[in-house]
HTML snippet that shows the backbone in 3Dmol.js (N, CA, C, O; Angstrom):
<script src="https://3Dmol.org/build/3Dmol-min.js"></script>
<div id="view" style="width:600px;height:400px;position:relative"></div>
<script>
const pdb = `
ATOM      1  N   MET A   1       5.761  -9.592 -10.486  1.00  0.00           N
ATOM      2  CA  MET A   1       4.523 -10.320 -10.526  1.00  0.00           C
ATOM      3  C   MET A   1       3.908 -10.374  -9.124  1.00  0.00           C
ATOM      4  O   MET A   1       4.610 -10.546  -8.128  1.00  0.00           O
ATOM      5  N   PHE A   2       2.604 -10.225  -9.074  1.00  0.00           N
ATOM      6  CA  PHE A   2       1.879 -10.279  -7.806  1.00  0.00           C
ATOM      7  C   PHE A   2       2.137 -11.610  -7.108  1.00  0.00           C
ATOM      8  O   PHE A   2       2.302 -11.657  -5.889  1.00  0.00           O
ATOM      9  N   GLN A   3       2.172 -12.687  -7.882  1.00  0.00           N
ATOM     10  CA  GLN A   3       2.377 -14.018  -7.315  1.00  0.00           C
ATOM     11  C   GLN A   3       3.767 -14.161  -6.702  1.00  0.00           C
ATOM     12  O   GLN A   3       3.962 -14.973  -5.798  1.00  0.00           O
ATOM     13  N   ASP A   4       4.729 -13.383  -7.182  1.00  0.00           N
ATOM     14  CA  ASP A   4       6.069 -13.417  -6.599  1.00  0.00           C
ATOM     15  C   ASP A   4       6.082 -12.752  -5.222  1.00  0.00           C
ATOM     16  O   ASP A   4       6.840 -13.151  -4.338  1.00  0.00           O
ATOM     17  N   LEU A   5       5.238 -11.740  -5.049  1.00  0.00           N
ATOM     18  CA  LEU A   5       5.156 -11.056  -3.763  1.00  0.00           C
ATOM     19  C   LEU A   5       4.495 -11.922  -2.698  1.00  0.00           C
ATOM     20  O   LEU A   5       4.859 -11.880  -1.523  1.00  0.00           O
ATOM     21  N   LEU A   6       3.514 -12.707  -3.139  1.00  0.00           N
ATOM     22  CA  LEU A   6       2.740 -13.541  -2.218  1.00  0.00           C
ATOM     23  C   LEU A   6       2.629 -14.961  -2.754  1.00  0.00           C
ATOM     24  O   LEU A   6       1.608 -15.316  -3.341  1.00  0.00           O
ATOM     25  N   PRO A   7       3.656 -15.777  -2.565  1.00  0.00           N
ATOM     26  CA  PRO A   7       3.593 -17.157  -3.065  1.00  0.00           C
ATOM     27  C   PRO A   7       2.410 -17.904  -2.452  1.00  0.00           C
ATOM     28  O   PRO A   7       2.124 -17.752  -1.264  1.00  0.00           O
ATOM     29  N   GLU A   8       1.730 -18.705  -3.254  1.00  0.00           N
ATOM     30  CA  GLU A   8       0.534 -19.422  -2.795  1.00  0.00           C
ATOM     31  C   GLU A   8       0.799 -20.293  -1.576  1.00  0.00           C
ATOM     32  O   GLU A   8      -0.033 -20.359  -0.670  1.00  0.00           O
ATOM     33  N   ARG A   9       1.929 -20.951  -1.544  1.00  0.00           N
ATOM     34  CA  ARG A   9       2.218 -21.893  -0.446  1.00  0.00           C
ATOM     35  C   ARG A   9       2.393 -21.205   0.901  1.00  0.00           C
ATOM     36  O   ARG A   9       2.066 -21.786   1.936  1.00  0.00           O
ATOM     37  N   GLY A  10       2.900 -19.984   0.904  1.00  0.00           N
ATOM     38  CA  GLY A  10       3.185 -19.334   2.180  1.00  0.00           C
ATOM     39  C   GLY A  10       2.258 -18.189   2.520  1.00  0.00           C
ATOM     40  O   GLY A  10       2.541 -17.426   3.443  1.00  0.00           O
ATOM     41  N   THR A  11       1.156 -18.047   1.800  1.00  0.00           N
ATOM     42  CA  THR A  11       0.277 -16.900   2.001  1.00  0.00           C
ATOM     43  C   THR A  11      -1.161 -17.355   2.206  1.00  0.00           C
ATOM     44  O   THR A  11      -1.678 -18.184   1.458  1.00  0.00           O
ATOM     45  N   SER A  12      -1.792 -16.801   3.225  1.00  0.00           N
ATOM     46  CA  SER A  12      -3.207 -17.133   3.455  1.00  0.00           C
ATOM     47  C   SER A  12      -4.075 -16.386   2.444  1.00  0.00           C
ATOM     48  O   SER A  12      -3.652 -15.383   1.869  1.00  0.00           O
ATOM     49  N   LYS A  13      -5.276 -16.879   2.238  1.00  0.00           N
ATOM     50  CA  LYS A  13      -6.210 -16.204   1.329  1.00  0.00           C
ATOM     51  C   LYS A  13      -6.530 -14.805   1.841  1.00  0.00           C
ATOM     52  O   LYS A  13      -6.675 -13.871   1.053  1.00  0.00           O
ATOM     53  N   ALA A  14      -6.641 -14.660   3.153  1.00  0.00           N
ATOM     54  CA  ALA A  14      -6.943 -13.354   3.745  1.00  0.00           C
ATOM     55  C   ALA A  14      -5.830 -12.351   3.446  1.00  0.00           C
ATOM     56  O   ALA A  14      -6.106 -11.211   3.071  1.00  0.00           O
ATOM     57  N   ASP A  15      -4.568 -12.774   3.613  1.00  0.00           N
ATOM     58  CA  ASP A  15      -3.441 -11.882   3.334  1.00  0.00           C
ATOM     59  C   ASP A  15      -3.359 -11.537   1.852  1.00  0.00           C
ATOM     60  O   ASP A  15      -3.087 -10.390   1.496  1.00  0.00           O
ATOM     61  N   ALA A  16      -3.590 -12.514   0.994  1.00  0.00           N
ATOM     62  CA  ALA A  16      -3.558 -12.267  -0.450  1.00  0.00           C
ATOM     63  C   ALA A  16      -4.663 -11.291  -0.849  1.00  0.00           C
ATOM     64  O   ALA A  16      -4.450 -10.419  -1.692  1.00  0.00           O
ATOM     65  N   THR A  17      -5.828 -11.437  -0.250  1.00  0.00           N
ATOM     66  CA  THR A  17      -6.947 -10.537  -0.543  1.00  0.00           C
ATOM     67  C   THR A  17      -6.625  -9.120  -0.108  1.00  0.00           C
ATOM     68  O   THR A  17      -6.888  -8.170  -0.845  1.00  0.00           O
ATOM     69  N   LYS A  18      -6.053  -8.965   1.092  1.00  0.00           N
ATOM     70  CA  LYS A  18      -5.671  -7.634   1.580  1.00  0.00           C
ATOM     71  C   LYS A  18      -4.658  -6.989   0.645  1.00  0.00           C
ATOM     72  O   LYS A  18      -4.795  -5.822   0.276  1.00  0.00           O
ATOM     73  N   MET A  19      -3.648  -7.751   0.267  1.00  0.00           N
ATOM     74  CA  MET A  19      -2.603  -7.211  -0.597  1.00  0.00           C
ATOM     75  C   MET A  19      -3.167  -6.834  -1.960  1.00  0.00           C
ATOM     76  O   MET A  19      -2.813  -5.793  -2.512  1.00  0.00           O
ATOM     77  N   PHE A  20      -4.037  -7.669  -2.502  1.00  0.00           N
ATOM     78  CA  PHE A  20      -4.633  -7.375  -3.798  1.00  0.00           C
ATOM     79  C   PHE A  20      -5.449  -6.085  -3.726  1.00  0.00           C
ATOM     80  O   PHE A  20      -5.393  -5.260  -4.638  1.00  0.00           O
ATOM     81  N   PHE A  21      -6.205  -5.912  -2.644  1.00  0.00           N
ATOM     82  CA  PHE A  21      -6.973  -4.685  -2.468  1.00  0.00           C
ATOM     83  C   PHE A  21      -6.041  -3.481  -2.409  1.00  0.00           C
ATOM     84  O   PHE A  21      -6.316  -2.456  -3.033  1.00  0.00           O
ATOM     85  N   GLU A  22      -4.939  -3.592  -1.665  1.00  0.00           N
ATOM     86  CA  GLU A  22      -3.978  -2.488  -1.572  1.00  0.00           C
ATOM     87  C   GLU A  22      -3.405  -2.145  -2.948  1.00  0.00           C
ATOM     88  O   GLU A  22      -3.218  -0.973  -3.273  1.00  0.00           O
ATOM     89  N   VAL A  23      -3.128  -3.174  -3.751  1.00  0.00           N
ATOM     90  CA  VAL A  23      -2.625  -2.944  -5.112  1.00  0.00           C
ATOM     91  C   VAL A  23      -3.666  -2.193  -5.934  1.00  0.00           C
ATOM     92  O   VAL A  23      -3.324  -1.274  -6.678  1.00  0.00           O
ATOM     93  N   LEU A  24      -4.930  -2.575  -5.805  1.00  0.00           N
ATOM     94  CA  LEU A  24      -5.987  -1.879  -6.542  1.00  0.00           C
ATOM     95  C   LEU A  24      -6.126  -0.428  -6.091  1.00  0.00           C
ATOM     96  O   LEU A  24      -6.364   0.457  -6.913  1.00  0.00           O
ATOM     97  N   VAL A  25      -5.979  -0.181  -4.801  1.00  0.00           N
ATOM     98  CA  VAL A  25      -6.024   1.194  -4.297  1.00  0.00           C
ATOM     99  C   VAL A  25      -4.882   1.999  -4.903  1.00  0.00           C
ATOM    100  O   VAL A  25      -5.088   3.126  -5.353  1.00  0.00           O
ATOM    101  N   LEU A  26      -3.682   1.431  -4.919  1.00  0.00           N
ATOM    102  CA  LEU A  26      -2.541   2.127  -5.518  1.00  0.00           C
ATOM    103  C   LEU A  26      -2.762   2.378  -7.000  1.00  0.00           C
ATOM    104  O   LEU A  26      -2.345   3.409  -7.526  1.00  0.00           O
ATOM    105  N   ALA A  27      -3.414   1.443  -7.672  1.00  0.00           N
ATOM    106  CA  ALA A  27      -3.699   1.628  -9.099  1.00  0.00           C
ATOM    107  C   ALA A  27      -4.674   2.782  -9.312  1.00  0.00           C
ATOM    108  O   ALA A  27      -4.519   3.545 -10.265  1.00  0.00           O
ATOM    109  N   THR A  28      -5.670   2.924  -8.446  1.00  0.00           N
ATOM    110  CA  THR A  28      -6.617   4.034  -8.593  1.00  0.00           C
ATOM    111  C   THR A  28      -5.958   5.372  -8.295  1.00  0.00           C
ATOM    112  O   THR A  28      -6.426   6.410  -8.763  1.00  0.00           O
ATOM    113  N   LYS A  29      -4.885   5.361  -7.526  1.00  0.00           N
ATOM    114  CA  LYS A  29      -4.135   6.584  -7.222  1.00  0.00           C
ATOM    115  C   LYS A  29      -3.034   6.842  -8.247  1.00  0.00           C
ATOM    116  O   LYS A  29      -2.227   7.757  -8.080  1.00  0.00           O
ATOM    117  N   ASP A  30      -3.003   6.036  -9.306  1.00  0.00           N
ATOM    118  CA  ASP A  30      -2.022   6.155 -10.385  1.00  0.00           C
ATOM    119  C   ASP A  30      -0.587   5.971  -9.882  1.00  0.00           C
ATOM    120  O   ASP A  30       0.345   6.588 -10.398  1.00  0.00           O
ATOM    121  N   ALA A  31      -0.424   5.114  -8.868  1.00  0.00           N
ATOM    122  CA  ALA A  31       0.899   4.833  -8.324  1.00  0.00           C
ATOM    123  C   ALA A  31       1.493   3.557  -8.903  1.00  0.00           C
ATOM    124  O   ALA A  31       2.714   3.406  -8.941  1.00  0.00           O
ATOM    125  N   VAL A  32       0.644   2.637  -9.354  1.00  0.00           N
ATOM    126  CA  VAL A  32       1.107   1.399  -9.981  1.00  0.00           C
ATOM    127  C   VAL A  32       0.252   1.104 -11.208  1.00  0.00           C
ATOM    128  O   VAL A  32      -0.869   1.593 -11.344  1.00  0.00           O
ATOM    129  N   LYS A  33       0.811   0.295 -12.088  1.00  0.00           N
ATOM    130  CA  LYS A  33       0.067  -0.192 -13.248  1.00  0.00           C
ATOM    131  C   LYS A  33      -0.114  -1.690 -13.063  1.00  0.00           C
ATOM    132  O   LYS A  33       0.849  -2.410 -12.799  1.00  0.00           O
ATOM    133  N   VAL A  34      -1.343  -2.153 -13.202  1.00  0.00           N
ATOM    134  CA  VAL A  34      -1.675  -3.565 -13.019  1.00  0.00           C
ATOM    135  C   VAL A  34      -2.100  -4.123 -14.367  1.00  0.00           C
ATOM    136  O   VAL A  34      -2.974  -3.564 -15.029  1.00  0.00           O
ATOM    137  N   GLU A  35      -1.481  -5.228 -14.772  1.00  0.00           N
ATOM    138  CA  GLU A  35      -1.800  -5.847 -16.058  1.00  0.00           C
ATOM    139  C   GLU A  35      -1.989  -7.346 -15.888  1.00  0.00           C
ATOM    140  O   GLU A  35      -1.290  -7.995 -15.110  1.00  0.00           O
ATOM    141  N   GLN A  36      -2.944  -7.877 -16.629  1.00  0.00           N
ATOM    142  CA  GLN A  36      -3.157  -9.321 -16.699  1.00  0.00           C
ATOM    143  C   GLN A  36      -3.544  -9.636 -18.139  1.00  0.00           C
ATOM    144  O   GLN A  36      -4.314  -8.898 -18.753  1.00  0.00           O
ATOM    145  N   THR A  37      -3.017 -10.718 -18.673  1.00  0.00           N
ATOM    146  CA  THR A  37      -3.333 -11.102 -20.042  1.00  0.00           C
ATOM    147  C   THR A  37      -4.840 -11.257 -20.188  1.00  0.00           C
ATOM    148  O   THR A  37      -5.486 -11.957 -19.408  1.00  0.00           O
ATOM    149  N   GLN A  38      -5.384 -10.594 -21.197  1.00  0.00           N
ATOM    150  CA  GLN A  38      -6.827 -10.629 -21.411  1.00  0.00           C
ATOM    151  C   GLN A  38      -7.303 -12.055 -21.672  1.00  0.00           C
ATOM    152  O   GLN A  38      -6.692 -12.796 -22.442  1.00  0.00           O
ATOM    153  N   GLY A  39      -8.386 -12.420 -21.029  1.00  0.00           N
ATOM    154  CA  GLY A  39      -8.956 -13.748 -21.217  1.00  0.00           C
ATOM    155  C   GLY A  39      -8.252 -14.850 -20.447  1.00  0.00           C
ATOM    156  O   GLY A  39      -8.553 -16.027 -20.644  1.00  0.00           O
ATOM    157  N   GLU A  40      -7.319 -14.493 -19.572  1.00  0.00           N
ATOM    158  CA  GLU A  40      -6.578 -15.505 -18.809  1.00  0.00           C
ATOM    159  C   GLU A  40      -6.916 -15.377 -17.323  1.00  0.00           C
ATOM    160  O   GLU A  40      -6.096 -14.919 -16.528  1.00  0.00           O
ATOM    161  N   LEU A  41      -8.126 -15.784 -16.964  1.00  0.00           N
ATOM    162  CA  LEU A  41      -8.585 -15.717 -15.586  1.00  0.00           C
ATOM    163  C   LEU A  41      -7.664 -16.553 -14.690  1.00  0.00           C
ATOM    164  O   LEU A  41      -7.423 -17.729 -14.960  1.00  0.00           O
ATOM    165  N   GLY A  42      -7.160 -15.940 -13.639  1.00  0.00           N
ATOM    166  CA  GLY A  42      -6.259 -16.640 -12.733  1.00  0.00           C
ATOM    167  C   GLY A  42      -4.814 -16.639 -13.196  1.00  0.00           C
ATOM    168  O   GLY A  42      -3.949 -17.226 -12.546  1.00  0.00           O
ATOM    169  N   GLY A  43      -4.547 -15.980 -14.324  1.00  0.00           N
ATOM    170  CA  GLY A  43      -3.188 -15.912 -14.853  1.00  0.00           C
ATOM    171  C   GLY A  43      -2.332 -14.922 -14.082  1.00  0.00           C
ATOM    172  O   GLY A  43      -2.820 -14.246 -13.176  1.00  0.00           O
ATOM    173  N   PRO A  44      -1.067 -14.835 -14.436  1.00  0.00           N
ATOM    174  CA  PRO A  44      -0.144 -13.928 -13.750  1.00  0.00           C
ATOM    175  C   PRO A  44      -0.619 -12.477 -13.812  1.00  0.00           C
ATOM    176  O   PRO A  44      -1.151 -12.028 -14.827  1.00  0.00           O
ATOM    177  N   ILE A  45      -0.421 -11.763 -12.722  1.00  0.00           N
ATOM    178  CA  ILE A  45      -0.767 -10.348 -12.632  1.00  0.00           C
ATOM    179  C   ILE A  45       0.540  -9.581 -12.500  1.00  0.00           C
ATOM    180  O   ILE A  45       1.311  -9.811 -11.568  1.00  0.00           O
ATOM    181  N   ARG A  46       0.783  -8.682 -13.421  1.00  0.00           N
ATOM    182  CA  ARG A  46       2.003  -7.879 -13.395  1.00  0.00           C
ATOM    183  C   ARG A  46       1.696  -6.539 -12.737  1.00  0.00           C
ATOM    184  O   ARG A  46       0.732  -5.866 -13.104  1.00  0.00           O
ATOM    185  N   VAL A  47       2.516  -6.158 -11.768  1.00  0.00           N
ATOM    186  CA  VAL A  47       2.361  -4.891 -11.062  1.00  0.00           C
ATOM    187  C   VAL A  47       3.648  -4.099 -11.260  1.00  0.00           C
ATOM    188  O   VAL A  47       4.735  -4.556 -10.906  1.00  0.00           O
ATOM    189  N   ARG A  48       3.507  -2.908 -11.830  1.00  0.00           N
ATOM    190  CA  ARG A  48       4.681  -2.057 -12.048  1.00  0.00           C
ATOM    191  C   ARG A  48       4.483  -0.717 -11.360  1.00  0.00           C
ATOM    192  O   ARG A  48       3.409  -0.121 -11.442  1.00  0.00           O
ATOM    193  N   GLY A  49       5.512  -0.249 -10.688  1.00  0.00           N
ATOM    194  CA  GLY A  49       5.455   1.050 -10.040  1.00  0.00           C
ATOM    195  C   GLY A  49       5.480   2.170 -11.067  1.00  0.00           C
ATOM    196  O   GLY A  49       6.130   2.068 -12.107  1.00  0.00           O
ATOM    197  N   LYS A  50       4.764   3.235 -10.756  1.00  0.00           N
ATOM    198  CA  LYS A  50       4.756   4.426 -11.587  1.00  0.00           C
ATOM    199  C   LYS A  50       5.340   5.574 -10.776  1.00  0.00           C
ATOM    200  O   LYS A  50       5.611   5.422  -9.585  1.00  0.00           O
ATOM    201  N   ARG A  51       5.530   6.693 -11.402  1.00  0.00           N
ATOM    202  CA  ARG A  51       6.153   7.846 -10.752  1.00  0.00           C
ATOM    203  C   ARG A  51       5.443   8.222  -9.440  1.00  0.00           C
ATOM    204  O   ARG A  51       6.103   8.577  -8.464  1.00  0.00           O
ATOM    205  N   GLY A  52       4.112   8.147  -9.413  1.00  0.00           N
ATOM    206  CA  GLY A  52       3.359   8.518  -8.220  1.00  0.00           C
ATOM    207  C   GLY A  52       3.644   7.653  -7.003  1.00  0.00           C
ATOM    208  O   GLY A  52       3.364   8.063  -5.877  1.00  0.00           O
ATOM    209  N   LEU A  53       4.191   6.477  -7.207  1.00  0.00           N
ATOM    210  CA  LEU A  53       4.485   5.571  -6.099  1.00  0.00           C
ATOM    211  C   LEU A  53       5.593   6.105  -5.198  1.00  0.00           C
ATOM    212  O   LEU A  53       5.635   5.788  -4.010  1.00  0.00           O
ATOM    213  N   TRP A  54       6.473   6.901  -5.749  1.00  0.00           N
ATOM    214  CA  TRP A  54       7.677   7.286  -5.022  1.00  0.00           C
ATOM    215  C   TRP A  54       7.548   8.595  -4.269  1.00  0.00           C
ATOM    216  O   TRP A  54       8.501   8.994  -3.600  1.00  0.00           O
ATOM    217  N   GLY A  55       6.409   9.289  -4.344  1.00  0.00           N
ATOM    218  CA  GLY A  55       6.232  10.526  -3.597  1.00  0.00           C
ATOM    219  C   GLY A  55       6.051  10.244  -2.114  1.00  0.00           C
ATOM    220  O   GLY A  55       5.519   9.197  -1.745  1.00  0.00           O
ATOM    221  N   SER A  56       6.486  11.164  -1.260  1.00  0.00           N
ATOM    222  CA  SER A  56       6.352  10.965   0.184  1.00  0.00           C
ATOM    223  C   SER A  56       4.891  10.948   0.616  1.00  0.00           C
ATOM    224  O   SER A  56       4.562  10.396   1.666  1.00  0.00           O
ATOM    225  N   TRP A  57       4.021  11.544  -0.177  1.00  0.00           N
ATOM    226  CA  TRP A  57       2.591  11.579   0.117  1.00  0.00           C
ATOM    227  C   TRP A  57       1.898  10.265  -0.213  1.00  0.00           C
ATOM    228  O   TRP A  57       0.787  10.023   0.259  1.00  0.00           O
ATOM    229  N   ALA A  58       2.526   9.420  -1.006  1.00  0.00           N
ATOM    230  CA  ALA A  58       1.856   8.257  -1.598  1.00  0.00           C
ATOM    231  C   ALA A  58       1.207   7.353  -0.551  1.00  0.00           C
ATOM    232  O   ALA A  58       0.059   6.946  -0.730  1.00  0.00           O
ATOM    233  N   GLU A  59       1.902   7.032   0.526  1.00  0.00           N
ATOM    234  CA  GLU A  59       1.347   6.097   1.495  1.00  0.00           C
ATOM    235  C   GLU A  59       0.178   6.699   2.254  1.00  0.00           C
ATOM    236  O   GLU A  59      -0.779   5.994   2.575  1.00  0.00           O
ATOM    237  N   ARG A  60       0.239   7.992   2.545  1.00  0.00           N
ATOM    238  CA  ARG A  60      -0.875   8.628   3.247  1.00  0.00           C
ATOM    239  C   ARG A  60      -2.095   8.743   2.349  1.00  0.00           C
ATOM    240  O   ARG A  60      -3.219   8.545   2.810  1.00  0.00           O
ATOM    241  N   GLU A  61      -1.897   9.059   1.081  1.00  0.00           N
ATOM    242  CA  GLU A  61      -3.000   9.275   0.150  1.00  0.00           C
ATOM    243  C   GLU A  61      -3.620   7.972  -0.337  1.00  0.00           C
ATOM    244  O   GLU A  61      -4.776   7.968  -0.762  1.00  0.00           O
ATOM    245  N   ALA A  62      -2.888   6.878  -0.287  1.00  0.00           N
ATOM    246  CA  ALA A  62      -3.374   5.620  -0.849  1.00  0.00           C
ATOM    247  C   ALA A  62      -4.485   5.006  -0.013  1.00  0.00           C
ATOM    248  O   ALA A  62      -5.353   4.318  -0.551  1.00  0.00           O
ATOM    249  N   GLY A  63      -4.471   5.241   1.273  1.00  0.00           N
ATOM    250  CA  GLY A  63      -5.475   4.623   2.131  1.00  0.00           C
ATOM    251  C   GLY A  63      -5.013   3.245   2.567  1.00  0.00           C
ATOM    252  O   GLY A  63      -3.876   2.858   2.296  1.00  0.00           O
ATOM    253  N   GLY A  64      -5.864   2.518   3.224  1.00  0.00           N
ATOM    254  CA  GLY A  64      -5.525   1.171   3.654  1.00  0.00           C
ATOM    255  C   GLY A  64      -4.773   1.150   4.967  1.00  0.00           C
ATOM    256  O   GLY A  64      -4.684   2.160   5.665  1.00  0.00           O
ATOM    257  N   GLU A  65      -4.235  -0.010   5.295  1.00  0.00           N
ATOM    258  CA  GLU A  65      -3.597  -0.220   6.590  1.00  0.00           C
ATOM    259  C   GLU A  65      -2.358   0.641   6.779  1.00  0.00           C
ATOM    260  O   GLU A  65      -2.116   1.144   7.876  1.00  0.00           O
ATOM    261  N   ILE A  66      -1.579   0.816   5.733  1.00  0.00           N
ATOM    262  CA  ILE A  66      -0.357   1.612   5.857  1.00  0.00           C
ATOM    263  C   ILE A  66      -0.708   3.043   6.222  1.00  0.00           C
ATOM    264  O   ILE A  66      -0.072   3.635   7.095  1.00  0.00           O
ATOM    265  N   ALA A  67      -1.713   3.605   5.563  1.00  0.00           N
ATOM    266  CA  ALA A  67      -2.128   4.971   5.859  1.00  0.00           C
ATOM    267  C   ALA A  67      -2.625   5.095   7.297  1.00  0.00           C
ATOM    268  O   ALA A  67      -2.354   6.093   7.964  1.00  0.00           O
ATOM    269  N   GLU A  68      -3.348   4.086   7.776  1.00  0.00           N
ATOM    270  CA  GLU A  68      -3.827   4.116   9.153  1.00  0.00           C
ATOM    271  C   GLU A  68      -2.656   4.115  10.127  1.00  0.00           C
ATOM    272  O   GLU A  68      -2.666   4.845  11.119  1.00  0.00           O
ATOM    273  N   GLU A  69      -1.650   3.298   9.845  1.00  0.00           N
ATOM    274  CA  GLU A  69      -0.473   3.246  10.706  1.00  0.00           C
ATOM    275  C   GLU A  69       0.256   4.582  10.683  1.00  0.00           C
ATOM    276  O   GLU A  69       0.712   5.058  11.723  1.00  0.00           O
ATOM    277  N   LEU A  70       0.369   5.191   9.504  1.00  0.00           N
ATOM    278  CA  LEU A  70       1.025   6.487   9.403  1.00  0.00           C
ATOM    279  C   LEU A  70       0.214   7.558  10.119  1.00  0.00           C
ATOM    280  O   LEU A  70       0.781   8.465  10.728  1.00  0.00           O
ATOM    281  N   GLY A  71      -1.108   7.457  10.049  1.00  0.00           N
ATOM    282  CA  GLY A  71      -1.960   8.397  10.775  1.00  0.00           C
ATOM    283  C   GLY A  71      -1.712   8.300  12.267  1.00  0.00           C
ATOM    284  O   GLY A  71      -1.635   9.322  12.948  1.00  0.00           O
ATOM    285  N   ASP A  72      -1.585   7.085  12.787  1.00  0.00           N
ATOM    286  CA  ASP A  72      -1.265   6.884  14.194  1.00  0.00           C
ATOM    287  C   ASP A  72       0.092   7.494  14.516  1.00  0.00           C
ATOM    288  O   ASP A  72       0.265   8.115  15.565  1.00  0.00           O
ATOM    289  N   MET A  73       1.051   7.317  13.616  1.00  0.00           N
ATOM    290  CA  MET A  73       2.384   7.871  13.828  1.00  0.00           C
ATOM    291  C   MET A  73       2.323   9.397  13.840  1.00  0.00           C
ATOM    292  O   MET A  73       3.012  10.034  14.637  1.00  0.00           O
ATOM    293  N   ASP A  74       1.506   9.992  12.965  1.00  0.00           N
ATOM    294  CA  ASP A  74       1.353  11.448  12.953  1.00  0.00           C
ATOM    295  C   ASP A  74       0.822  11.945  14.292  1.00  0.00           C
ATOM    296  O   ASP A  74       1.277  12.972  14.795  1.00  0.00           O
ATOM    297  N   GLN A  75      -0.140  11.223  14.873  1.00  0.00           N
ATOM    298  CA  GLN A  75      -0.685  11.616  16.171  1.00  0.00           C
ATOM    299  C   GLN A  75       0.389  11.543  17.253  1.00  0.00           C
ATOM    300  O   GLN A  75       0.480  12.430  18.102  1.00  0.00           O
ATOM    301  N   ILE A  76       1.184  10.511  17.224  1.00  0.00           N
ATOM    302  CA  ILE A  76       2.266  10.358  18.204  1.00  0.00           C
ATOM    303  C   ILE A  76       3.261  11.505  18.075  1.00  0.00           C
ATOM    304  O   ILE A  76       3.702  12.068  19.076  1.00  0.00           O
ATOM    305  N   LEU A  77       3.615  11.850  16.828  1.00  0.00           N
ATOM    306  CA  LEU A  77       4.559  12.947  16.607  1.00  0.00           C
ATOM    307  C   LEU A  77       3.986  14.280  17.072  1.00  0.00           C
ATOM    308  O   LEU A  77       4.703  15.093  17.653  1.00  0.00           O
ATOM    309  N   GLU A  78       2.704  14.510  16.822  1.00  0.00           N
ATOM    310  CA  GLU A  78       2.062  15.748  17.278  1.00  0.00           C
ATOM    311  C   GLU A  78       2.090  15.832  18.802  1.00  0.00           C
ATOM    312  O   GLU A  78       2.364  16.893  19.363  1.00  0.00           O
ATOM    313  N   GLN A  79       1.809  14.717  19.468  1.00  0.00           N
ATOM    314  CA  GLN A  79       1.851  14.697  20.924  1.00  0.00           C
ATOM    315  C   GLN A  79       3.264  14.967  21.420  1.00  0.00           C
ATOM    316  O   GLN A  79       3.458  15.703  22.387  1.00  0.00           O
ATOM    317  N   ALA A  80       4.249  14.372  20.758  1.00  0.00           N
ATOM    318  CA  ALA A  80       5.647  14.575  21.148  1.00  0.00           C
ATOM    319  C   ALA A  80       6.047  16.032  20.957  1.00  0.00           C
ATOM    320  O   ALA A  80       6.759  16.591  21.791  1.00  0.00           O
ATOM    321  N   ARG A  81       5.599  16.650  19.874  1.00  0.00           N
ATOM    322  CA  ARG A  81       5.907  18.065  19.643  1.00  0.00           C
ATOM    323  C   ARG A  81       5.298  18.928  20.746  1.00  0.00           C
ATOM    324  O   ARG A  81       5.917  19.890  21.200  1.00  0.00           O
ATOM    325  N   GLY A  82       4.090  18.582  21.174  1.00  0.00           N
ATOM    326  CA  GLY A  82       3.441  19.329  22.250  1.00  0.00           C
ATOM    327  C   GLY A  82       4.218  19.226  23.546  1.00  0.00           C
ATOM    328  O   GLY A  82       4.347  20.209  24.275  1.00  0.00           O
ATOM    329  N   VAL A  83       4.736  18.043  23.839  1.00  0.00           N
ATOM    330  CA  VAL A  83       5.528  17.838  25.050  1.00  0.00           C
ATOM    331  C   VAL A  83       6.810  18.643  24.971  1.00  0.00           C
ATOM    332  O   VAL A  83       7.202  19.276  25.952  1.00  0.00           O
ATOM    333  N   VAL A  84       7.469  18.631  23.822  1.00  0.00           N
ATOM    334  CA  VAL A  84       8.714  19.389  23.652  1.00  0.00           C
ATOM    335  C   VAL A  84       8.437  20.879  23.787  1.00  0.00           C
ATOM    336  O   VAL A  84       9.217  21.596  24.413  1.00  0.00           O
ATOM    337  N   ALA A  85       7.320  21.362  23.199  1.00  0.00           N
ATOM    338  CA  ALA A  85       6.989  22.782  23.263  1.00  0.00           C
ATOM    339  C   ALA A  85       6.713  23.207  24.704  1.00  0.00           C
ATOM    340  O   ALA A  85       7.097  24.306  25.105  1.00  0.00           O
ATOM    341  N   VAL A  86       6.056  22.358  25.484  1.00  0.00           N
ATOM    342  CA  VAL A  86       5.752  22.669  26.878  1.00  0.00           C
ATOM    343  C   VAL A  86       7.028  22.682  27.704  1.00  0.00           C
ATOM    344  O   VAL A  86       7.190  23.526  28.585  1.00  0.00           O
ATOM    345  N   ASP A  87       7.936  21.752  27.424  1.00  0.00           N
ATOM    346  CA  ASP A  87       9.182  21.654  28.184  1.00  0.00           C
ATOM    347  C   ASP A  87      10.160  22.767  27.838  1.00  0.00           C
ATOM    348  O   ASP A  87      11.027  23.088  28.650  1.00  0.00           O
ATOM    349  N   ALA A  88      10.048  23.357  26.671  1.00  0.00           N
ATOM    350  CA  ALA A  88      11.032  24.342  26.192  1.00  0.00           C
ATOM    351  C   ALA A  88      10.950  25.656  26.887  1.00  0.00           C
ATOM    352  O   ALA A  88      11.719  26.566  26.579  1.00  0.00           O
TER     353      ALA A  88
END
`;
const viewer = $3Dmol.createViewer("view");
viewer.addModel(pdb, "pdb");
viewer.setStyle({}, {cartoon: {color: "spectrum"}});
viewer.zoomTo();
viewer.render();
</script>
């Protein structure tokens, strides 16, 4: 349940909003399935992982903050490879 990931008492509205957006992005990439009982506004939201969630490409393709961090890591690795190639 989404509420289990982000308990109301310990989570800011900003953090909950960011996480919810990330879940929606993953849903559009067919990595998770999001369900809520019809007609129950504010009710529990169930999030289930799908096969696409477990691919190594998933975090880069999903977008959002994680992808940005991975993009930064890719740049660091490319720079490190260049240094190793020059030193070799």
